[in-house]
C-alpha positions in Angstrom: -26.7 17.8 -26.2 -26.8 19.0 -23.1 -29.0 18.2 -19.6 -32.0 20.0 -19.3 -31.3 21.2 -15.6 -28.8 20.8 -13.0 -31.3 18.0 -11.3 -30.9 16.1 -14.8 -27.2 16.0 -14.2 -27.3 15.2 -10.7 -29.7 12.5 -11.3 -27.7 11.0 -14.2 -24.6 11.0 -12.3 -26.3 9.5 -9.3 -27.6 6.5 -11.4 -24.1 6.3 -13.2 -22.4 6.2 -9.6 -24.9 3.5 -8.5 -24.3 1.4 -11.7 -20.5 1.3 -10.8 -20.7 0.9 -7.3 -22.9 -2.3 -7.9 -20.7 -3.6 -10.9 -17.5 -3.0 -8.8 -19.2 -4.9 -5.9 -20.1 -7.7 -8.0 -16.6 -7.9 -9.7 -14.9 -7.8 -5.8 -17.1 -10.6 -4.7 -16.3 -13.0 -7.9 -12.4 -11.7 -8.0 -11.5 -11.5 -4.1 -14.2 -13.4 -2.6 -14.3 -16.5 -5.1 -10.8 -16.5 -6.5 -9.2 -16.1 -2.8 -11.3 -16.4 0.2 -13.6 -19.0 -0.8 -11.3 -21.1 -3.1 -10.7 -23.8 -0.5 -14.7 -24.7 -0.3 -15.3 -24.2 -4.3 -12.3 -26.3 -5.1 -14.5 -29.7 -4.0 -16.0 -28.6 -7.2 -14.4 -30.1 -10.0 -14.2 -28.0 -13.5 -12.0 -29.4 -16.3 -9.5 -31.1 -13.8 -9.1 -28.3 -11.5 -11.1 -26.9 -8.9 -14.1 -24.4 -9.4 -11.7 -22.2 -6.8 -8.9 -22.1 -9.1 -10.8 -21.5 -12.0 -12.2 -18.6 -10.8 -8.8 -17.2 -9.7 -7.2 -17.8 -13.0 -10.1 -17.4 -15.6 -13.4 -16.7 -14.0 -12.9 -13.1 -12.6 -11.6 -12.1 -16.3 -14.6 -13.2 -17.9 -17.1 -11.5 -15.2 -14.9 -8.5 -16.0 -15.5 -8.6 -19.4 -19.1 -9.2 -19.1 -19.1 -6.4 -16.7 -17.7 -4.3 -19.5 -20.3 -5.3 -22.1 -23.1 -4.6 -19.4 -21.9 -1.3 -18.2 -21.8 -0.2 -21.8 -25.3 -1.3 -22.5 -26.5 0.2 -19.4 -24.8 3.5 -20.3 -26.1 3.9 -23.8 -29.6 3.5 -22.1 -28.7 6.2 -19.4 -27.7 8.5 -21.9 -30.4 8.1 -24.2 -32.7 8.6 -21.3 -31.1 12.1 -20.3 -30.7 13.0 -23.8 -27.2 13.0 -23.5 -26.4 10.4 -26.5 -24.1 11.2 -29.5 -27.3 9.6 -31.4 
């Protein structure tokens, strides 16, 4: 299927880029902010015998990344359906 108009194509990509930018900001905040910048503050909270900052640096950013990938796939499926460019 194809887009109905050039405006639909631009609206689709604008929504796609906004979604990607938002998710990248979240990932950067979690991986860089929580795992590096805020690590000393977060290490005061113990999780499984280690500080929360260490956990975010080692595991948390990976789990958040996987959640972001799943969320992005779900949102893009809905966006594709909204604009009539899905494969179904």
